[in-house]
MIDOSE-1310 file (N, C-alpha, C; in nm, 2 decimals, decimal comma, always signed):
residues 244
mrek	-2,83/+4,02/+0,29/-2,83/+3,88/+0,25/-2,71/+3,85/+0,16; -2,67/+3,94/+0,09/-2,55/+3,92/+0,00/-2,42/+3,90/+0,08; -2,41/+3,97/+0,19/-2,29/+3,96/+0,28/-2,29/+3,82/+0,35; -2,41/+3,77/+0,39/-2,42/+3,64/+0,45/-2,38/+3,53/+0,35
lkal	-2,42/+3,55/+0,23/-2,39/+3,46/+0,12/-2,24/+3,46/+0,09; -2,18/+3,58/+0,09/-2,04/+3,58/+0,06/-1,96/+3,51/+0,17; -2,00/+3,53/+0,29/-1,93/+3,47/+0,41/-1,94/+3,32/+0,40; -2,06/+3,27/+0,36/-2,08/+3,12/+0,35/-1,99/+3,07/+0,23
aelq	-1,99/+3,14/+0,12/-1,91/+3,10/+0,00/-1,77/+3,09/+0,03; -1,72/+3,19/+0,12/-1,58/+3,19/+0,16/-1,55/+3,07/+0,24; -1,64/+3,03/+0,33/-1,63/+2,91/+0,41/-1,62/+2,79/+0,33; -1,71/+2,78/+0,23/-1,70/+2,66/+0,14/-1,57/+2,65/+0,06
kvdl	-1,52/+2,77/+0,02/-1,39/+2,77/-0,05/-1,28/+2,71/+0,03; -1,28/+2,74/+0,16/-1,18/+2,68/+0,25/-1,21/+2,53/+0,26; -1,33/+2,49/+0,28/-1,37/+2,35/+0,29/-1,33/+2,27/+0,17; -1,35/+2,33/+0,05/-1,31/+2,26/-0,07/-1,16/+2,24/-0,08
evas	-1,09/+2,34/-0,04/-0,94/+2,33/-0,04/-0,89/+2,22/+0,05; -0,96/+2,21/+0,17/-0,92/+2,10/+0,27/-0,96/+1,97/+0,21; -1,07/+1,96/+0,15/-1,12/+1,83/+0,09/-1,02/+1,79/-0,03; -0,98/+1,89/-0,11/-0,88/+1,86/-0,22/-0,75/+1,81/-0,16
lrka	-0,70/+1,88/-0,06/-0,57/+1,84/+0,00/-0,58/+1,70/+0,06; -0,69/+1,67/+0,13/-0,70/+1,54/+0,19/-0,72/+1,43/+0,09; -0,79/+1,46/-0,02/-0,80/+1,36/-0,13/-0,67/+1,33/-0,19; -0,59/+1,44/-0,21/-0,46/+1,42/-0,27/-0,36/+1,34/-0,18
advh	-0,38/+1,38/-0,05/-0,29/+1,31/+0,05/-0,32/+1,17/+0,08; -0,45/+1,13/+0,06/-0,49/+1,00/+0,09/-0,42/+0,89/+0,01; -0,36/+0,93/-0,11/-0,29/+0,84/-0,20/-0,16/+0,80/-0,14; -0,10/+0,90/-0,06/+0,04/+0,87/-0,01/+0,05/+0,75/+0,09
prqi	-0,04/+0,74/+0,19/-0,04/+0,62/+0,27/-0,05/+0,49/+0,19; -0,14/+0,49/+0,09/-0,15/+0,37/+0,01/-0,03/+0,34/-0,07; +0,04/+0,44/-0,12/+0,16/+0,42/-0,19/+0,27/+0,37/-0,10; +0,28/+0,43/+0,02/+0,38/+0,38/+0,12/+0,35/+0,24/+0,15
sele	+0,23/+0,20/+0,17/+0,19/+0,06/+0,21/+0,23/-0,04/+0,09; +0,21/+0,01/-0,03/+0,25/-0,07/-0,15/+0,40/-0,10/-0,15; +0,47/+0,01/-0,13/+0,62/+0,00/-0,13/+0,67/-0,09/-0,02; +0,61/-0,08/+0,10/+0,65/-0,16/+0,21/+0,61/-0,31/+0,18
rdlg	+0,50/-0,33/+0,12/+0,46/-0,46/+0,08/+0,56/-0,52/-0,02; +0,60/-0,44/-0,12/+0,70/-0,49/-0,21/+0,83/-0,53/-0,14; +0,87/-0,45/-0,05/+0,99/-0,48/+0,03/+0,97/-0,61/+0,11; +0,85/-0,62/+0,16/+0,82/-0,74/+0,24/+0,82/-0,87/+0,16
vars	+0,77/-0,86/+0,04/+0,77/-0,98/-0,06/+0,92/-1,01/-0,09; +1,00/-0,91/-0,12/+1,14/-0,94/-0,15/+1,22/-1,00/-0,03; +1,18/-0,95/+0,09/+1,25/-1,00/+0,21/+1,21/-1,14/+0,23; +1,08/-1,17/+0,21/+1,03/-1,31/+0,23/+1,09/-1,41/+0,13
aiea	+1,12/-1,36/+0,01/+1,19/-1,44/-0,09/+1,33/-1,48/-0,04; +1,40/-1,38/+0,02/+1,53/-1,41/+0,07/+1,52/-1,51/+0,19; +1,43/-1,49/+0,28/+1,41/-1,58/+0,39/+1,38/-1,72/+0,35; +1,30/-1,73/+0,24/+1,26/-1,86/+0,19/+1,39/-1,93/+0,13
erar	+1,47/-1,85/+0,06/+1,60/-1,91/+0,01/+1,69/-1,95/+0,12; +1,70/-1,87/+0,22/+1,78/-1,91/+0,34/+1,73/-2,03/+0,40; +1,60/-2,05/+0,41/+1,54/-2,17/+0,47/+1,58/-2,29/+0,38; +1,58/-2,27/+0,25/+1,61/-2,38/+0,16/+1,76/-2,42/+0,18
vtdl	+1,85/-2,32/+0,19/+1,99/-2,35/+0,22/+2,01/-2,43/+0,35; +1,94/-2,38/+0,45/+1,95/-2,45/+0,58/+1,90/-2,60/+0,56; +1,80/-2,62/+0,49/+1,75/-2,76/+0,46/+1,85/-2,84/+0,38; +1,91/-2,78/+0,28/+2,01/-2,85/+0,20/+2,13/-2,88/+0,28
erqk	+2,17/-2,79/+0,37/+2,29/-2,82/+0,46/+2,26/-2,93/+0,55; +2,13/-2,94/+0,60/+2,09/-3,05/+0,69/+2,10/-3,18/+0,61; +2,04/-3,18/+0,48/+2,05/-3,30/+0,40/+2,19/-3,34/+0,37; +2,28/-3,24/+0,34/+2,42/-3,27/+0,31/+2,49/-3,34/+0,43
alle	+2,46/-3,28/+0,55/+2,52/-3,33/+0,67/+2,47/-3,47/+0,70; +2,35/-3,50/+0,68/+2,29/-3,63/+0,70/+2,35/-3,73/+0,60; +2,37/-3,69/+0,48/+2,43/-3,78/+0,38/+2,58/-3,81/+0,42; +2,65/-3,71/+0,46/+2,79/-3,73/+0,50/+2,80/-3,82/+0,62
qnia	+2,71/-3,81/+0,71/+2,71/-3,90/+0,83/+2,67/-4,04/+0,79; +2,57/-4,05/+0,70/+2,54/-4,19/+0,66/+2,65/-4,26/+0,58; +2,72/-4,18/+0,50/+2,83/-4,23/+0,42/+2,94/-4,28/+0,52; +2,97/-4,19/+0,62/+3,08/-4,22/+0,71/+3,04/-4,35/+0,79
dekd	+2,91/-4,36/+0,83/+2,87/-4,48/+0,91/+2,88/-4,60/+0,82; +2,84/-4,59/+0,69/+2,85/-4,71/+0,60/+2,99/-4,75/+0,58; +3,08/-4,65/+0,57/+3,22/-4,69/+0,55/+3,28/-4,76/+0,67; +3,24/-4,71/+0,79/+3,29/-4,78/+0,91/+3,23/-4,92/+0,92
kvkk	+3,11/-4,94/+0,87/+3,05/-5,07/+0,87/+3,12/-5,16/+0,78; +3,15/-5,11/+0,66/+3,22/-5,19/+0,56/+3,36/-5,23/+0,61; +3,43/-5,13/+0,67/+3,56/-5,16/+0,72/+3,56/-5,27/+0,83; +3,46/-5,27/+0,91/+3,45/-5,37/+1,02/+3,41/-5,51/+0,95
wegr	+3,33/-5,51/+0,85/+3,29/-5,63/+0,79/+3,41/-5,69/+0,71; +3,48/-5,60/+0,64/+3,60/-5,65/+0,57/+3,70/-5,71/+0,67; +3,71/-5,66/+0,79/+3,80/-5,72/+0,89/+3,76/-5,85/+0,94; +3,63/-5,88/+0,92/+3,57/-6,01/+0,97/+3,57/-6,11/+0,86
lsdq	+3,60/-6,08/+0,74/+3,59/-6,17/+0,63/+3,68/-6,29/+0,65; +3,80/-6,27/+0,70/+3,90/-6,38/+0,72/+3,86/-6,47/+0,83; +3,77/-6,42/+0,91/+3,72/-6,50/+1,03/+3,61/-6,60/+1,00; +3,56/-6,59/+0,87/+3,44/-6,67/+0,84/+3,49/-6,81/+0,82
rstr	+3,42/-6,91/+0,88/+3,46/-7,05/+0,88/+3,41/-7,13/+0,75; +3,30/-7,07/+0,69/+3,25/-7,15/+0,58/+3,24/-7,05/+0,46; +3,23/-7,12/+0,34/+3,22/-7,04/+0,22/+3,09/-6,97/+0,22; +2,98/-7,03/+0,27/+2,85/-6,97/+0,27/+2,85/-6,84/+0,36
eysa	+2,91/-6,85/+0,48/+2,92/-6,73/+0,56/+3,00/-6,62/+0,50; +3,11/-6,66/+0,43/+3,20/-6,57/+0,37/+3,13/-6,50/+0,25; +3,05/-6,57/+0,17/+2,98/-6,52/+0,06/+2,87/-6,42/+0,10; +2,80/-6,46/+0,21/+2,69/-6,38/+0,26/+2,75/-6,24/+0,31
lare	+2,86/-6,25/+0,38/+2,92/-6,12/+0,43/+2,98/-6,04/+0,32; +3,04/-6,11/+0,22/+3,09/-6,04/+0,10/+2,98/-5,97/+0,03; +2,86/-6,03/+0,02/+2,75/-5,97/-0,05/+2,70/-5,85/+0,03; +2,70/-5,86/+0,16/+2,66/-5,74/+0,24/+2,75/-5,62/+0,22
idia	+2,88/-5,66/+0,21/+2,98/-5,55/+0,19/+2,96/-5,49/+0,05; +2,93/-5,57/-0,05/+2,91/-5,52/-0,18/+2,79/-5,43/-0,19; +2,68/-5,47/-0,12/+2,56/-5,39/-0,12/+2,59/-5,25/-0,05; +2,66/-5,26/+0,06/+2,69/-5,14/+0,14/+2,78/-5,05/+0,05
kkgi	+2,88/-5,10/-0,02/+2,96/-5,02/-0,11/+2,88/-4,95/-0,22; +2,79/-5,02/-0,28/+2,70/-4,96/-0,38/+2,61/-4,85/-0,32; +2,57/-4,88/-0,19/+2,49/-4,77/-0,13/+2,57/-4,65/-0,10; +2,70/-4,67/-0,06/+2,79/-4,56/-0,04/+2,81/-4,48/-0,17
ltqs	+2,83/-4,55/-0,28/+2,85/-4,49/-0,41/+2,73/-4,41/-0,45; +2,61/-4,46/-0,43/+2,48/-4,39/-0,46/+2,47/-4,27/-0,38; +2,50/-4,28/-0,25/+2,49/-4,16/-0,16/+2,59/-4,06/-0,19; +2,71/-4,11/-0,23/+2,82/-4,01/-0,27/+2,78/-3,93/-0,39
eelt	+2,72/-3,99/-0,48/+2,67/-3,92/-0,60/+2,56/-3,82/-0,56; +2,47/-3,87/-0,47/+2,37/-3,78/-0,42/+2,43/-3,66/-0,35; +2,53/-3,69/-0,27/+2,60/-3,58/-0,20/+2,66/-3,48/-0,29; +2,72/-3,53/-0,40/+2,78/-3,44/-0,50/+2,68/-3,34/-0,56
dkvk	+2,56/-3,40/-0,59/+2,45/-3,32/-0,64/+2,40/-3,22/-0,54; +2,40/-3,27/-0,41/+2,35/-3,18/-0,31/+2,45/-3,06/-0,29; +2,58/-3,09/-0,30/+2,68/-2,98/-0,28/+2,66/-2,88/-0,39; +2,64/-2,93/-0,51/+2,62/-2,83/-0,63/+2,49/-2,75/-0,61
elat	+2,39/-2,82/-0,56/+2,26/-2,75/-0,54/+2,27/-2,65/-0,43; +2,35/-2,68/-0,33/+2,37/-2,59/-0,22/+2,45/-2,47/-0,26; +2,55/-2,49/-0,34/+2,63/-2,38/-0,40/+2,55/-2,28/-0,48; +2,46/-2,34/-0,56/+2,37/-2,26/-0,64/+2,27/-2,18/-0,56
area	+2,22/-2,24/-0,45/+2,13/-2,17/-0,36/+2,20/-2,06/-0,29; +2,32/-2,08/-0,25/+2,40/-1,98/-0,18/+2,42/-1,86/-0,27; +2,45/-1,89/-0,40/+2,47/-1,78/-0,49/+2,34/-1,70/-0,52; +2,23/-1,78/-0,51/+2,10/-1,71/-0,53/+2,07/-1,62/-0,42
iksk	+2,11/-1,66/-0,30/+2,09/-1,57/-0,18/+2,17/-1,44/-0,20; +2,29/-1,46/-0,24/+2,38/-1,34/-0,26/+2,32/-1,24/-0,36; +2,27/-1,30/-0,47/+2,21/-1,22/-0,57/+2,08/-1,15/-0,52; +2,00/-1,23/-0,45/+1,87/-1,17/-0,40/+1,90/-1,06/-0,29
esdf	+2,00/-1,09/-0,21/+2,04/-0,99/-0,11/+2,09/-0,86/-0,17; +2,17/-0,87/-0,28/+2,22/-0,76/-0,35/+2,10/-0,68/-0,41; +2,01/-0,75/-0,48/+1,90/-0,68/-0,54/+1,81/-0,62/-0,44; +1,79/-0,69/-0,32/+1,71/-0,63/-0,21/+1,77/-0,50/-0,16
atrq	+1,90/-0,50/-0,14/+1,97/-0,38/-0,08/+1,95/-0,26/-0,18; +1,97/-0,29/-0,31/+1,95/-0,18/-0,41/+1,80/-0,13/-0,41; +1,71/-0,23/-0,41/+1,57/-0,19/-0,41/+1,53/-0,12/-0,28; +1,58/-0,17/-0,17/+1,55/-0,11/-0,04/+1,59/+0,04/-0,04
qsls	+1,71/+0,06/-0,09/+1,76/+0,20/-0,09/+1,67/+0,29/-0,18; +1,63/+0,24/-0,29/+1,55/+0,31/-0,38/+1,41/+0,34/-0,32; +1,35/+0,23/-0,27/+1,21/+0,25/-0,21/+1,21/+0,33/-0,09; +1,32/+0,31/-0,01/+1,33/+0,39/+0,12/+1,33/+0,54/+0,09
grmt	+1,40/+0,58/-0,02/+1,41/+0,72/-0,06/+1,27/+0,76/-0,11; +1,20/+0,68/-0,18/+1,07/+0,71/-0,23/+0,97/+0,72/-0,11; +0,98/+0,63/-0,01/+0,89/+0,64/+0,10/+0,92/+0,76/+0,19; +1,04/+0,80/+0,20/+1,08/+0,92/+0,27/+1,01/+1,04/+0,20
elrg	+1,02/+1,04/+0,07/+0,96/+1,15/-0,01/+0,81/+1,16/+0,01; +0,74/+1,04/+0,01/+0,60/+1,04/+0,03/+0,56/+1,08/+0,17; +0,64/+1,04/+0,27/+0,61/+1,08/+0,40/+0,62/+1,23/+0,42; +0,72/+1,29/+0,35/+0,74/+1,43/+0,35/+0,62/+1,50/+0,29
klge	+0,57/+1,45/+0,18/+0,45/+1,51/+0,12/+0,33/+1,50/+0,20; +0,32/+1,38/+0,27/+0,20/+1,36/+0,36/+0,21/+1,46/+0,47; +0,33/+1,48/+0,53/+0,34/+1,57/+0,64/+0,31/+1,71/+0,60; +0,36/+1,75/+0,48/+0,33/+1,88/+0,42/+0,18/+1,91/+0,41
aegq	+0,11/+1,80/+0,35/-0,03/+1,82/+0,33/-0,11/+1,83/+0,46; -0,06/+1,75/+0,56/-0,13/+1,76/+0,69/-0,11/+1,89/+0,75; +0,01/+1,95/+0,73/+0,04/+2,09/+0,78/-0,05/+2,19/+0,72; -0,07/+2,18/+0,59/-0,16/+2,27/+0,51/-0,30/+2,26/+0,56
vksl	-0,35/+2,13/+0,58/-0,48/+2,11/+0,63/-0,50/+2,17/+0,77; -0,40/+2,15/+0,85/-0,41/+2,21/+0,99/-0,42/+2,36/+0,98; -0,34/+2,42/+0,89/-0,35/+2,57/+0,88/-0,48/+2,61/+0,83; -0,54/+2,54/+0,73/-0,67/+2,57/+0,67/-0,78/+2,56/+0,78
egrr	-0,77/+2,45/+0,86/-0,87/+2,43/+0,96/-0,87/+2,55/+1,06; -0,75/+2,60/+1,09/-0,75/+2,72/+1,17/-0,81/+2,84/+1,11; -0,79/+2,85/+0,98/-0,85/+2,96/+0,90/-1,00/+2,94/+0,89; -1,04/+2,82/+0,89/-1,19/+2,78/+0,87/-1,26/+2,83/+1,00
seva	-1,20/+2,82/+1,11/-1,27/+2,86/+1,24/-1,30/+3,01/+1,23; -1,20/+3,08/+1,18/-1,22/+3,23/+1,17/-1,33/+3,26/+1,07; -1,33/+3,20/+0,95/-1,42/+3,23/+0,85/-1,56/+3,19/+0,89; -1,58/+3,07/+0,96/-1,71/+3,02/+1,01/-1,77/+3,12/+1,11
aavd	-1,69/+3,19/+1,18/-1,74/+3,28/+1,28/-1,82/+3,39/+1,22; -1,79/+3,42/+1,09/-1,86/+3,53/+1,02/-1,98/+3,49/+0,95; -2,01/+3,36/+0,95/-2,13/+3,31/+0,88/-2,25/+3,31/+0,97; -2,37/+3,35/+0,91/-2,49/+3,35/+0,99/-2,52/+3,21/+1,05
atll	-2,55/+3,21/+1,18/-2,56/+3,08/+1,26/-2,66/+2,98/+1,20; -2,78/+3,03/+1,16/-2,88/+2,94/+1,10/-2,83/+2,89/+0,97; -2,77/+2,97/+0,88/-2,72/+2,93/+0,75/-2,61/+2,83/+0,77; -2,52/+2,86/+0,87/-2,41/+2,77/+0,90/-2,45/+2,63/+0,94
rrye	-2,56/+2,62/+1,03/-2,61/+2,49/+1,07/-2,66/+2,41/+0,95; -2,73/+2,47/+0,86/-2,78/+2,41/+0,75/-2,67/+2,36/+0,66; -2,57/+2,45/+0,64/-2,46/+2,42/+0,56/-2,38/+2,30/+0,61; -2,36/+2,29/+0,74/-2,28/+2,18/+0,80/-2,35/+2,05/+0,78
virk	-2,48/+2,05/+0,79/-2,56/+1,92/+0,77/-2,54/+1,87/+0,63; -2,55/+1,96/+0,53/-2,53/+1,92/+0,39/-2,39/+1,88/+0,36; -2,29/+1,96/+0,42/-2,15/+1,94/+0,39/-2,10/+1,80/+0,43; -2,16/+1,75/+0,54/-2,12/+1,61/+0,58/-2,16/+1,50/+0,48
kklp	-2,26/+1,54/+0,40/-2,31/+1,44/+0,30/-2,24/+1,46/+0,16; -2,22/+1,59/+0,13/-2,17/+1,62/-0,01/-2,11/+1,76/-0,01; -2,01/+1,77/-0,10/-1,95/+1,90/-0,13/-1,94/+1,91/-0,28; -1,97/+2,03/-0,34/-2,01/+2,15/-0,27/-2,15/+2,14/-0,21
aivg	-2,17/+2,21/-0,09/-2,30/+2,21/-0,02/-2,38/+2,33/-0,07; -2,31/+2,43/-0,12/-2,38/+2,55/-0,17/-2,34/+2,58/-0,31; -2,44/+2,59/-0,40/-2,41/+2,61/-0,54/-2,50/+2,72/-0,60; -2,45/+2,77/-0,71/-2,52/+2,88/-0,78/-2,63/+2,82/-0,87
vaag	-2,72/+2,90/-0,90/-2,82/+2,87/-1,01/-2,80/+2,97/-1,12; -2,78/+2,91/-1,24/-2,75/+3,00/-1,36/-2,85/+2,96/-1,47; -2,92/+3,06/-1,52/-3,02/+3,04/-1,62/-3,12/+2,94/-1,58; -3,16/+2,94/-1,45/-3,26/+2,85/-1,40/-3,21/+2,71/-1,37
tcqg	-3,08/+2,68/-1,39/-3,03/+2,54/-1,37/-2,94/+2,54/-1,24; -2,96/+2,44/-1,16/-2,88/+2,42/-1,04/-2,74/+2,37/-1,09; -2,64/+2,43/-1,05/-2,50/+2,39/-1,09/-2,45/+2,27/-1,01; -2,53/+2,23/-0,91/-2,49/+2,11/-0,83/-2,53/+1,98/-0,90
cnmn	-2,66/+1,98/-0,94/-2,72/+1,86/-1,00/-2,76/+1,87/-1,14; -2,74/+2,00/-1,20/-2,78/+2,02/-1,34/-2,93/+2,01/-1,37; -3,01/+2,02/-1,26/-3,16/+2,01/-1,28/-3,21/+2,15/-1,28; -3,32/+2,18/-1,35/-3,39/+2,31/-1,35/-3,47/+2,33/-1,22
vppq	-3,46/+2,44/-1,17/-3,54/+2,48/-1,05/-3,67/+2,54/-1,09; -3,77/+2,54/-1,01/-3,90/+2,60/-1,05/-3,87/+2,75/-1,08; -3,93/+2,80/-1,19/-3,91/+2,94/-1,23/-3,94/+3,04/-1,12; -4,04/+3,02/-1,04/-4,08/+3,11/-0,93/-3,96/+3,11/-0,83
lynm	-3,91/+3,00/-0,80/-3,79/+2,99/-0,70/-3,67/+3,07/-0,76; -3,65/+3,05/-0,89/-3,53/+3,11/-0,95/-3,55/+3,26/-0,95; -3,67/+3,31/-0,98/-3,70/+3,45/-0,98/-3,68/+3,51/-0,83; -3,72/+3,43/-0,73/-3,71/+3,48/-0,60/-3,56/+3,49/-0,56
lrtt	-3,48/+3,40/-0,60/-3,34/+3,40/-0,57/-3,27/+3,52/-0,63; -3,31/+3,55/-0,76/-3,26/+3,67/-0,83/-3,30/+3,80/-0,76; -3,42/+3,80/-0,72/-3,48/+3,92/-0,66/-3,42/+3,95/-0,52; -3,42/+3,85/-0,44/-3,38/+3,87/-0,30/-3,22/+3,86/-0,28
lgtd	-3,16/+3,79/-0,38/-3,02/+3,76/-0,37/-2,99/+3,68/-0,24; -3,09/+3,60/-0,20/-3,07/+3,52/-0,08/-3,05/+3,37/-0,12; -3,08/+3,28/-0,03/-3,06/+3,14/-0,05/-3,19/+3,06/-0,03; -3,18/+2,94/-0,08/-3,29/+2,84/-0,06/-3,24/+2,70/-0,08
vcps	-3,32/+2,61/-0,10/-3,28/+2,47/-0,11/-3,32/+2,41/-0,24; -3,23/+2,35/-0,31/-3,26/+2,29/-0,44/-3,36/+2,17/-0,42; -3,47/+2,17/-0,49/-3,57/+2,06/-0,47/-3,51/+1,92/-0,52; -3,41/+1,93/-0,60/-3,36/+1,80/-0,66/-3,25/+1,74/-0,57
cnri	-3,15/+1,82/-0,54/-3,03/+1,77/-0,47/-3,02/+1,82/-0,32; -3,11/+1,90/-0,28/-3,11/+1,95/-0,14/-2,99/+2,03/-0,10; -2,92/+2,08/-0,20/-2,81/+2,17/-0,17/-2,86/+2,31/-0,14; -2,79/+2,40/-0,08/-2,82/+2,54/-0,06/-2,79/+2,60/-0,20
iyav	-2,89/+2,68/-0,25/-2,87/+2,74/-0,38/-2,89/+2,89/-0,37; -2,83/+2,96/-0,47/-2,84/+3,10/-0,48/-2,83/+3,14/-0,62; -2,88/+3,26/-0,66/-2,86/+3,30/-0,80/-2,72/+3,35/-0,82; -2,65/+3,31/-0,92/-2,51/+3,34/-0,94/-2,49/+3,49/-0,94
ealq	-2,60/+3,57/-0,98/-2,58/+3,71/-0,98/-2,55/+3,77/-0,84; -2,59/+3,70/-0,74/-2,58/+3,74/-0,60/-2,43/+3,76/-0,56; -2,34/+3,69/-0,62/-2,20/+3,70/-0,59/-2,12/+3,77/-0,70; -2,19/+3,82/-0,80/-2,12/+3,89/-0,91/-2,10/+4,04/-0,87
ekqp	-1,98/+4,08/-0,89/-1,95/+4,22/-0,86/-2,03/+4,32/-0,95; -2,09/+4,42/-0,90/-2,16/+4,51/-0,99/-2,06/+4,60/-1,07; -2,08/+4,61/-1,19/-2,00/+4,69/-1,28/-2,04/+4,84/-1,27; -1,94/+4,93/-1,25/-1,98/+5,07/-1,24/-2,05/+5,12/-1,37
aade	-2,15/+5,20/-1,36/-2,22/+5,25/-1,47/-2,13/+5,34/-1,56; -2,15/+5,32/-1,69/-2,07/+5,40/-1,79/-2,11/+5,54/-1,79; -2,02/+5,63/-1,81/-2,05/+5,77/-1,82/-2,14/+5,80/-1,94; -2,24/+5,88/-1,91/-2,33/+5,92/-2,03/-2,25/+6,00/-2,13
């Protein structure tokens, strides 16, 4: 019984190593996703700034076209002033010319503001692009490092899984089936009982059961947590007797 227990304990040791590696490695994909999300947010900010510049350029071009159209209109109207036959017609056309010139002045001021706003936006893009390039370089290096660690962990898990197959082959078939059922729900699946207390759930086992475990050095099931249990003495190496 002791050899069967040792074989199962060795199997669990491998399983615990695999679980530990997987738990540690699980954080890497999340960290990589967070870094990629950070880059995505920075990239989106640049795209938004570029879209703003495009819109400002459209507004600027529209203002320039409107001003040019209004100037052409004023030029034509001014050429027609001398053709007006009455003072009333002359005054009406002159008023239209004055209104158009004021509109040109207003739009010219708006155009000046738009040019300044456009220059500021273009500088903002340059700054954001520079910051993004620096951040991308830094985060790319970090992501490469994390992917390396992930690959290393996956390699270690694969190696342990190969070792697990070898160790599992030495475990008693009945005991192995019971262990596998419990392992899928919780690890450790097999725990020792010390001083009558299950080390898996910290609950006391019945004294009769504890005595049986100590006597047979076999296994049973904890009434509280349903793990496979054994007396810790079963896996302790016997000390050689001292010379008389």
